[in-house]
N, C-alpha and C positions, 0 to 999 in steps of 0.2 A: 312113624319111621318106615320108609319104603323098604319092602322086603325084596331083595334083589335075586335070591337064589334061583327061583324058577325062571325068571327072565334070562339070566345069564346062561342057564342050562339050555334054554330054547335057542338063544342066539348062537351058542357054540354048536348046537346041532345044525342050525341053518348054515353056518360056515362049513361044517363037515360035509353037508349036502350040496355045497356050491350054490346056495341060494343067493348069497352075496360073499365077496372076498373078505370083507371086514366092516366094522362100524365104529364110528366115534359118536357117542351119544351122552346125553346128560339128563338127569332127573332133578327137578327143582321142587322144593317144598318151602314156600314162602321165600326167605332170603338165603336159604341153603341150597347149594348146587353140588351134586356128585357127578363127576365125569368118568367115563369109561372108554377104553380103547381096546378093541378085540379084533383079532384076525389080521389080514393083510391088506395092503393098499392095492396091489395088483397080483394077478396070477399069470397074466399074459403080457409080454412074451416070457416073463420070468416072475417068480414070487418075490415080492418086496414087502417087508413089514410095514404096518401102518403106525404112524405117529400122530400125536395130538398137534393142533395148530395148523392143520391143513385146510385148504380152501375146497369147498364142495359145490358142485353144480346143483342148485336148489330145484331146478325144473319148475313145476307149477307151484311150489311153495313161494315163488316170486309173487303169485297172485295175492298173498296176504302180507308178506314182508314189505312189498312195495305198493302196488296199485291199490289193493284192498284197504290197507291202513290209511293211505292218503284219502281215499274216498270216504271211509268211515269217519275220519276226523272232520271232513268237510260237511258230511251229513249231520253229525252230532253238533257241529257249530252253526248249523242253519244256513250254510253257504251253498249247499246243493240240495235240491228237493228230490227225494227218492222217486216220486211219481211224476216228475217232469220228464218230458220227452228228451231222448238223447239228442235229437236233431236241434233242440234249443241250444244246447251247449256245443254241438258239433255239426254245424250247418252243412258240411260236406256229405254227411251220411244220407243215404238215399231214402231210408224208411222213415215214415212220419208217425209210427205207432209205438215203437219201443221206448220203454222208460228206463231210468237208471236202476230201479228195483228189478226189472226183468233181467238186466245184465248181471247185477250183483248176486242174484239168486239162481242164475242159470235157468230161467224160465222164459227166455226170449223167443223160442221157436225158430231160432236161426238154423238153417241148413248149412253146415260148415264146409260142404264140398266146394272146392275151387279147382277148376279144370287146369291141368298141367301146373299145379301149384309149385312143385319143386323146380320148375324151369323158370320161374318168375324172379325178377330183380326186386329191389325194395319198393320202387315207385309203382310198379305193376301190381305187386302183391297188396300194397296199401289200397290202390284203386279197387282191386277186386273185393277186398274186405269192406270198403266203404259202400260197395254196391252188392253186398251179400244178399242171398235170398232169405226172406223171413216168412215162415209158415204160421198158420193159425194155432198150432199146437203149443200151448203154454204150460204143459207139464214139465217137470224137471228133466233137462237134458244138458249134461255137462259138455261145454265146448270152450276151447281156448279163445275162439273168436269173440266171445263176450268180453273177455278182459283185454284183448288187443284193442277192441273198440273203446273201452274205458280208458286205456292208455292214451289213445289218440285224443279222447275228450280232455284228459288232464293236460296234455300239451297245449290244446287250444285254450283251456281255462287259465293256465299259468303263463302262457307265452314262452315256455321253456321246453327243452327235451326232457324225457323221463328221467334220465340219470341225474340231471340237475334238480328236478323236482324231488326225487327220492332222497337225494343228499340233503337238501335244505329242509324238507318237511319231516323226515324220519331219521336218517342215518346220523346226521350231525347232532340234532337235539338229543338223541338217545345214545350217542357215543358208540355207534356201530362202525368201528374203524376199519373193519375188514369185510364190508359188504359192498359189492360193486358189480356192474356188468362185466362180462368177459370181453376179451381174453385176459386171463390172470396167470400169475406165477404161483408156485408152491401149491398147485392143485392136485387132487386125487384124480387119476385117470377114470374116464367113464368107458365108453366103447373103445376097443383097441384100434378101430379105424378112424377115430377122431383125435386130432392133436390135443395133448394134455392142456387143460386150461381153456379150451374152446367149448362153447355151449353145445349140448347134445341135441336140443330141440331144433329141427330144421327151419321153422318159421322164425325162431329167435335168432338164428344165424343170419338170416336174410334181413330182418328188421333191425337188428342191433339194439341201440339204445332207444328205439321207438316201440319196443315190444313190452306190453303190459302183462303178458301171460307167463313168460319164462325168460331166462337169460341171466338172472342174478347168481353170483357166487358168494359164499360167506364161510366164515369159520364158526366154530361152536361158541366161542367167547362173545362174538357179536350177536349171535342169536339168543344167548342168555340175556344180553342187554335188552333185546327186543321183548322177550317174555317178561322180564322184570318191569319194563315200561307199561306193559298191559296190566300187570299186577298192581302197579302203583297208582293207577288212575281209575277211580270207581265208575267213570262214565262208560268204560268198556263192559261193565256188567250188563249193559243194555243189549249186548250181543247174545246173551244166553236166552234167546227166544226166537220164534219163527217169524221171519220177515217175508216168507214166500207165499204167493197165492197159488202155488203149484201143488203137485201130488206128493212132494217130499219136503219135510221140514228143512229149511236152510236159514242160517243166519246171514248177515251181510258179509259176503266173500267166504266166510267160514262154513264148514259142514257142521251139523249137529248130530252127535251119535244117537242112533235110534234106540240102543239098549241103555244108554245113560245120558240123558239130555243136559246134564250139567257140564259135559265135556264138549268142547269144540275142537275141530281138527282140520288140517289141510295137508294133503299128501303131494308128493312130486314123483314124476315118472321114473326118475333115476334111482329111486329108493330112499327118499327122504320124507320126513313128516314132522309137523309140530302139533302137539296134543296139549290142550290146556283146560284146566278147571279153574275158571276165574274166581268163583265164589270161595273155593278152598285154597286158592293160590298154590296149585300143584300143576306140574307140566312135565312133558317129555320132549326133548329135541333129539331126533334120530336122523343120523346122516350115514348113508351107505351108497355104494355104487353098484347096485345089483345088476345093471345092464352090462357091466364089464364082462361077465361070464356068459350070460344068455339073456334073452328077452322073452320070457314066457309070462306075458302080462296077466293073463287070467289066473294062472297059478300063483303069481306073486301077490295078487290082491287077496287071495285066500290066506297065504302065508303072512302077509302084512296085517290083516285083520286079526288073525290069531295072536300075533305079537302085540298088537295094540290092546287086546283084551287082557293079555298077561301083564302088561305094564299097569293097567288100571287095577287089576286084582292085587298087584303088589302094594298099592297104597292102602 
């Protein structure tokens, strides 16, 4: 039985310290789910209470809820070779050395810098990404470009746009009825200067339904369906190992916790994460809009990691 007291105490302290306005989160133990709603939806321009059932900007959790899961399923089905070159599946890509494994484990050596990126439209941004600079450094370096390229590859592979691929391959089969690309209604606000229901990530705003790194919104119920789908299929137990040839252990799309390798994790810039122990069928889905108040990323990573440790200790 998950012990909630210390986690609730820590979250309430975070809310008091304006680390995030509020959170809607769930703890799953096998078939049992406990949902919690704490704090507020917004503090700016006015305080509004948080309610369950809201849509949240998942940010980089998109990488596992959408792109990563589709790729994992293709790899496990033998339809995609992890060590095949990306260019085999995406002929438009300029580099002839990068493999699917490089991208899924963030060991591509890609230099993500794009000159005047925020001034580019969709076609220009896609062209820049297809011609991105690749270095010889194959140590772990997390970058959105890896998963944007994988999204482009999936569109080439299926002959469909990403929203259609995600719907047919993940959301419909797993009954994730409230998971979709933005803009959406009934959303929790992220930054005060971004319209409610519009994605926070600037690359995702430009690329729209062609972005494999960010852009999805979801509610807690749909993400609970996502986690239960992972629990119900033993093939996903293959994810609890290192697929990387780099300096840091990484699963396919998912991170492996250094202090407890039975747990896999993916986080999102906006203040979201999914944490799973597939062997023991335990998980946490955490949704917050921490960028609504302030965007102190380095401090947030410390606060978030402390929170993740508290959740695991509660089990």
